C-alpha positions as CSV (number, residue, x, y, z in Angstrom):
1,M,110.5,111.0,144.6
2,E,112.4,107.9,145.3
3,S,113.6,105.3,142.8
4,T,115.2,102.0,143.7
5,R,117.0,99.6,141.5
6,D,117.4,95.9,142.0
7,T,119.7,94.4,139.4
8,L,118.7,90.8,138.7
9,A,121.3,90.0,136.1
10,E,124.9,90.9,137.1
11,D,126.3,90.4,133.6
12,T,124.1,93.0,132.0
13,D,126.2,95.4,129.9
14,I,124.7,98.9,130.2
15,D,126.6,101.8,128.8
16,A,124.1,104.5,129.6
17,P,120.6,104.7,131.0
18,A,117.7,104.4,128.5
19,V,115.8,107.1,130.5
20,A,117.1,109.5,133.1
21,L,115.0,112.1,134.9
22,R,115.9,114.7,137.5
23,G,113.3,116.9,139.2
24,W,110.7,115.8,136.6
25,S,107.5,117.7,137.5
26,L,104.1,118.4,136.0
27,S,101.5,120.9,137.3
28,G,98.1,121.8,136.0
29,K,95.1,124.0,136.9
30,Q,94.1,121.5,139.5
31,G,97.5,121.4,141.2
32,D,100.5,119.0,140.9
33,V,100.1,115.9,138.8
34,F,103.5,114.5,139.8
35,T,106.5,116.3,141.3
36,D,110.2,116.1,141.7
37,I,110.7,112.7,140.2
38,D,114.3,111.3,140.0
39,L,114.4,108.1,137.9
40,E,117.2,106.2,136.1
41,V,116.2,103.2,133.9
42,P,119.1,101.2,132.6
43,T,119.0,100.1,128.9
44,G,117.3,96.7,128.6
45,A,115.6,97.0,132.0
46,I,112.0,96.8,133.1
47,A,110.8,99.7,135.1
48,V,107.6,99.5,137.3
49,V,105.8,102.7,138.1
50,R,103.4,101.9,141.0
51,G,100.7,104.1,142.5
52,P,97.0,104.4,143.2
53,A,94.5,105.8,140.7
54,G,95.0,109.5,140.3
55,S,98.7,109.5,141.3
56,G,99.9,110.7,137.8
57,K,101.1,107.4,136.3
58,T,99.5,107.9,132.9
59,S,100.7,111.5,132.6
60,L,104.2,110.4,133.6
61,L,104.3,107.7,130.9
62,L,103.0,110.2,128.3
63,S,105.7,112.7,129.3
64,L,108.4,110.0,128.9
65,A,107.0,109.3,125.4
66,G,107.2,112.9,124.3
67,R,103.4,113.3,124.3
68,M,102.9,115.6,127.3
69,R,105.0,118.6,128.3
70,V,106.2,118.8,131.9
71,S,106.5,122.0,133.9
72,E,110.0,121.5,135.3
73,G,113.0,119.1,135.4
74,E,115.5,117.5,133.2
75,G,114.8,114.3,131.2
76,R,116.9,112.4,128.7
77,L,116.1,109.4,126.5
78,G,119.6,108.1,125.9
79,D,121.4,111.3,124.7
80,I,118.1,113.0,123.6
81,D,116.7,115.8,125.6
82,I,113.0,114.9,126.1
83,R,111.8,118.4,126.6
84,K,113.7,119.9,123.6
85,R,113.2,117.1,121.1
86,A,109.8,115.7,121.9
87,R,109.1,114.8,118.2
88,T,112.3,112.7,118.1
89,V,111.3,111.0,121.4
90,R,107.9,110.1,119.9
91,G,109.8,108.1,117.2
92,Q,111.9,106.3,119.8
93,V,109.3,105.5,122.5
94,A,106.4,103.2,121.4
95,V,103.2,103.0,123.3
96,G,102.1,99.4,124.1
97,H,98.9,100.4,125.9
98,I,97.4,103.6,127.1
99,G,93.6,103.7,127.4
100,G,92.1,106.1,124.8
101,L,95.3,106.2,122.8
102,T,96.0,102.7,121.6
103,D,92.4,101.4,121.6
104,L,91.9,98.7,118.9
105,E,89.0,98.8,116.4
106,D,86.6,96.0,117.2
107,D,85.5,95.7,113.5
108,F,89.1,95.4,112.3
109,T,90.8,92.1,111.9
110,V,94.3,91.4,113.3
111,A,95.7,91.5,109.8
112,Q,94.1,94.9,109.2
113,H,95.7,96.3,112.3
114,V,99.1,94.9,111.4
115,A,98.8,96.3,107.9
116,E,97.8,99.7,109.2
117,R,100.9,99.8,111.5
118,Q,103.2,98.4,108.8
119,I,102.1,101.2,106.4
120,M,102.8,103.8,109.0
121,L,106.3,102.5,109.3
122,Q,107.0,102.5,105.6
123,P,108.1,105.4,103.3
124,W,105.3,107.8,102.3
125,Y,105.6,106.5,98.7
126,K,104.6,103.0,99.7
127,P,101.1,103.4,101.2
128,W,100.2,99.7,101.1
129,A,101.1,96.4,102.7
130,S,101.4,93.4,100.4
131,K,99.9,90.0,101.5
132,S,103.4,88.5,101.5
133,T,104.6,91.3,103.8
134,L,101.7,90.8,106.1
135,R,102.3,87.1,106.3
136,E,105.9,87.7,107.0
137,V,105.1,90.2,109.8
138,I,102.4,88.0,111.3
139,G,104.7,85.0,111.0
140,L,107.4,86.9,112.9
141,I,105.0,87.8,115.7
142,R,103.7,84.2,115.8
143,D,107.2,82.8,116.1
144,T,107.9,85.2,119.0
145,F,104.9,84.1,121.0
146,T,105.3,80.5,119.9
147,T,108.7,80.6,121.5
148,A,107.2,82.2,124.6
149,T,104.6,79.5,124.9
150,E,107.2,76.8,124.5
151,I,109.1,78.3,127.5
152,I,105.8,78.4,129.4
153,D,105.2,74.8,128.7
154,E,108.6,73.9,130.2
155,L,107.8,75.5,133.5
156,P,107.1,73.4,136.6
157,P,103.5,72.3,137.2
158,G,101.4,74.9,138.9
159,T,102.8,78.0,137.2
160,F,101.6,78.2,133.6
161,S,99.9,75.4,131.7
162,K,99.6,74.6,128.0
163,Q,96.1,75.9,128.1
164,D,97.4,79.2,129.5
165,A,99.8,79.3,126.6
166,Q,97.1,78.7,124.0
167,R,95.0,81.5,125.6
168,A,97.9,83.9,125.0
169,D,98.1,83.0,121.2
170,F,96.3,86.1,120.1
171,L,96.6,85.6,116.3
172,I,94.7,82.3,116.2
173,D,95.1,81.9,112.5
174,D,98.1,82.3,110.1
175,D,96.5,85.1,108.1
176,G,95.2,87.1,111.1
177,E,91.6,87.0,109.9
178,V,90.1,87.0,113.4
179,F,88.3,90.2,114.4
180,V,89.4,92.2,117.4
181,S,85.9,91.8,118.9
182,E,86.6,88.1,119.1
183,L,89.7,88.5,121.2
184,S,90.1,88.2,124.9
185,E,91.5,91.1,126.9
186,L,94.8,89.3,127.2
187,Q,94.9,88.7,123.5
188,K,94.2,92.4,122.9
189,F,97.0,93.3,125.2
190,F,99.5,91.1,123.3
191,L,98.3,92.5,120.0
192,E,98.9,96.1,121.2
193,F,102.3,95.1,122.5
194,G,103.1,93.3,119.2
195,L,102.1,96.4,117.2
196,A,104.2,98.6,119.4
197,S,107.2,96.3,118.9
198,L,107.0,96.2,115.1
199,S,109.3,99.2,114.7
200,R,111.8,97.7,117.1
201,P,111.8,100.8,119.3
202,P,114.4,101.1,122.1
203,V,111.6,101.8,124.7
204,V,108.0,100.7,125.1
205,V,105.7,102.2,127.7
206,I,102.6,100.3,129.0
207,D,100.0,102.0,131.2
208,N,97.7,100.4,133.8
209,I,98.4,96.7,133.3
210,D,95.7,96.3,136.0
211,Y,93.1,96.8,133.4
212,L,93.5,93.0,132.9
213,R,91.0,92.0,135.5
214,E,92.2,88.4,136.2
215,S,95.3,88.0,138.2
216,A,96.3,85.0,136.0
217,D,96.1,87.2,132.9
218,R,98.2,89.9,134.5
219,A,100.8,87.2,135.3
220,R,100.8,86.0,131.7
221,A,101.1,89.5,130.5
222,W,104.1,90.2,132.6
223,A,105.6,86.8,131.5
224,G,105.1,87.8,127.9
225,I,106.9,91.1,128.4
226,L,109.8,89.4,130.1
227,I,110.1,86.7,127.5
228,Y,109.9,89.1,124.6
229,Q,112.7,91.2,126.2
230,Q,114.9,88.2,126.4
231,L,114.2,87.1,122.9
232,R,114.9,90.6,121.6
233,R,118.2,90.7,123.5
234,S,119.2,87.3,122.2
235,R,118.4,88.2,118.6
236,D,119.8,91.8,118.7
237,L,122.3,92.3,121.4
238,E,123.0,95.8,120.4
239,N,119.4,96.9,120.5
240,P,117.8,95.6,123.8
241,L,114.3,96.6,124.7
242,T,113.5,98.8,127.7
243,V,110.0,98.5,129.0
244,I,108.3,100.9,131.5
245,V,105.0,99.6,132.9
246,S,102.6,101.4,135.3
247,C,100.3,99.5,137.8
248,E,98.7,99.8,141.2
249,D,100.1,96.4,142.3
250,S,103.0,94.5,140.8
251,S,102.6,91.2,142.7
252,E,101.9,89.3,139.4
253,L,105.3,90.4,138.2
254,D,106.8,88.6,141.1
255,I,104.9,85.5,140.1
256,A,106.2,85.8,136.5
257,T,109.9,86.4,137.4
258,R,109.8,83.6,140.0
259,S,108.3,81.2,137.4
260,L,110.7,82.1,134.6
261,G,113.8,82.3,136.7
262,F,117.0,82.5,134.6
263,R,115.0,82.5,131.4
264,A,114.2,86.2,131.8
265,E,116.3,88.3,134.2
266,P,116.4,92.0,133.2
267,P,117.4,94.7,135.6
268,L,114.4,95.9,137.6
269,V,113.7,99.5,138.6
270,E,110.8,100.4,140.8
271,L,109.2,103.9,141.3
272,E,106.4,104.5,143.8
273,L,104.1,107.4,143.2
274,P,102.2,108.7,146.3
275,P,98.5,109.4,146.3
276,H,97.4,113.0,145.9
277,P,95.6,114.4,148.9
278,P,92.2,115.8,147.9
279,A,93.2,119.3,149.1
280,Q,96.3,119.2,146.9
281,R,94.4,118.0,143.8
282,G,92.0,120.9,144.2
283,S,94.5,123.6,145.0
284,K,95.4,126.5,142.6
285,H,99.0,126.6,143.6
């Protein structure tokens, strides 16, 4: 499996890859899911895993997150052996979106989702989240996306508008009292990404960004990822965020990077997964 790297920022300081795979393969009863993947993702990069439906994108991301065992190959998350220390990997790789795994509860408010995630991140003897803590966390997320919208507002006409920025403001109110059922798909995407980022993980994986049906929303989602990466890098140079995203078509990423220019220039890695022939998917080998 071929991986190509296009470094967009020459001054990026990378000591070691965030993720490195060699011969990474997964087979099941219906045949190969993915096979012989070689991939190296620099720390602080954005990696795009492209492929048609059924090409193994979701399974690949789950295996990188320590949530699915592969059949063969070597994989490392920094200096951690993914196959031998899957539990440790699960604590280091946050899941921003995987259908069926990160689904939000429609009858929960944004604040309730934030509180639930905050409690999970706290010591066992503190099974609650105070209102002041919630406001602080929600305020931090709001500040992040307010900065993102300010950057969007500064872009040339015809890229992103102020109305676009407002549509991406998923919290709506300071206390997060809006229900998930009232959010747009883009707002839900940003909420999932925000929740995944609360623990400040070194790696976040996001599956199937194509589930956002509108091309403009996908472009906004890519822009939000790129801007958050840049903000994280500027605020914590020693702990940059690496993001791995799967999709069928990444043309909206091109729109976002072209629009943002120097404001968000992480290294870019691209991996193309081939479709599985029907005969191969049904084989017993």
